N, C-alpha and C positions, 0 to 999 in steps of 0.2 A: 561529373556530381560522385559521390562517394554513397554509396549503399547504405542505411542505415545498419549498426549492430545492437544486440539486446546485452544489459548490463542490468548483474545484481544490483540491487539500490542498499545492500548489508556491504558489499565487500567488491566495488566496482572492479578496483587494480589487480585482485588478489584472483576472484573466480572467473572461468572461462565467458568469450562471449562466445553468446549466441547469435545465427541468423533470421531464426526466427521468433514472433513472441512464445513467450511463458513460465517457467517456472527456473531457477537455479538449481542445475545440477549439485554444487553444493550446499544450498538452503533452499530447501526445496521446500518451505511454507514462504518461499521471498519472488513478490514476481517481478520478473525482469521488464525494466525501462530502456526506453530508447535512447541512443545516444551516436552521436558521431565517430568513427575511428578514429583511433589515435593516429593523430599525426604527428613526425619532427617537425616541432614549430620551427627552428634554425634553417628549415631549409627551405620552408615557405618563403616569399615575395615579402617584404613588409612593408604591408600598406599603410599603418597606421602608425607609423614611426610615432614618438615622442619629440618634439624638439629640444625638451630636455633631459639631456644623458641620465643613470642613476647615480648615484654615489660610486660606483663602480666604475663607472665610464662604461659599461654596457645600455644599449638603447633597449625600451621599456617590454619590449615584446622577448628577449632571450635572458632577462634575467629577470628570475622569478615564476613566480606564477602569471598566470597572464591575467590579462586586466579582465573587469566583470564585460563580460559577451553586451548587455543593453546596451553598455556606453559604445563600446568598440561598433556596434552593427543599431541603428536605429529603428524600431518600430520592430525589433524579435524580441523584447519583453519575455522575461520564462515565468512561466504562473508557481507559487509557490506547489512543488513538491505536497502531496499528500500524505496522511505517517502511514508507518509498516504498522499495522493495527490486524488485528483474529478475531474470532470468537473463541471462545472455549466454553467446555460444557463440563465447569468441575464433576459431574458425576460420571461421567462418559469416558474423563481423562482424555480427551482431545482440542489441539486447538487449526483454528481453518483459517487461515489466510482470507481479508478482505480483498478481493482483485478489485480492481478499476471500473470495472463493469457492475458490482455490487456483488453481494451474496443472496441467495434467499435459504431460509433453514425452516427446516420442517420436514419428517421422515419418509418422503418420497423425493425429498430434491437433492438433485445430484450428487452434492457434495456432503452430503450428510446419510443420504439412503446406504451408503456402504460400512459406517459407523457401528463397530458392535454395540448393542446395546438400544441403537434407536427406537430402532422397531417396536420394541418395548415402553416405548413411552407415550400410552396411549392417548394420553391427554392433549400432547402438539400432534397440530393439524398434517395432514399431508404435508400440504405448503403452509406454511404458520404463518413466516413474516418472511420480512425483507429489508436488506442492510443497502443502502444504495452513500455512493456521492456525489458532495457539488461542491466543487472545488474542493478543498480540505474538510469539508465540517461531515462526517459521518450523519445518515438519518437513519432510523428505524422506525418501518411503519406495519401496522399489524394489515393481514392478507386475506381476513375475514374470516378469523380462526376462531373456531367454535370456543375455546375456553380462553382468549382474551390473549393482550400480553399488552407487559407494565413496562413501565420505567419509573423507577422510584418509588414502586405499591401503588402508585397509579394508574390504572388502566388506556389506553392510546387509542384514538379512533381516525387518528392522523398523523402523517411524517413529525419525530420527532426529532430534535441533534442532541446525537448521545459521544460520549468518552468512556476513558476508562472507570470512571467518577463515578460514573451513574449507576444503579445497583436493574440490570435489567430482568424479568422472568417470561418465561412461556408458560400459561396455562399458572395452575396454583399451586405446582412446586420443583418447576426445572429453572433452575437457574443458569444464567446466562449471563459470559462475562465478555464484555471488548476488552483485549488485551495488549499491549505497545511487545512490537514480535521481541522489540529489542531487551526486553524483560524476561521473555521467556527465555530466550537462550541462554540467558544470565544464570537460571532455573536448571537448567539442562545439564 
């Protein structure tokens, strides 16, 4: 059985693969996803051959893109991929990708502790809020911060589903945004 490789979600064919999970070498804000190593489908035995040839006369496994994997192997349905989103703090000019295991936001949180200017945001708690994924939905929850977390100007007390269209705020005046990383790339 072939071991998994990890590919860039933004450019899976153009960026180098890695043997361990992490972030892309060319797009350091993009989390790698597990994938099967590339194989040459023409050299594989044809176990799912269609009895009906394609218009070109070739069987369906060698002509064009491969069939949907869920149809080829019952029980191996793939879940929808979560969006490529990050959290941006415009006042600090920083965007951090939101990994599959979520992201804590605060002055002492690992991904923000070294961001220039973050330590000066006294109204933001050391561990202020958490962004977590449930399937393809992103949730924001306040972690008992002193000055609160707000979604569309309303304080939140439980986890709330958020998208790039919501207005998010930590404390009284620290705006944060959930951004689509593809859009961020176009702005660079």
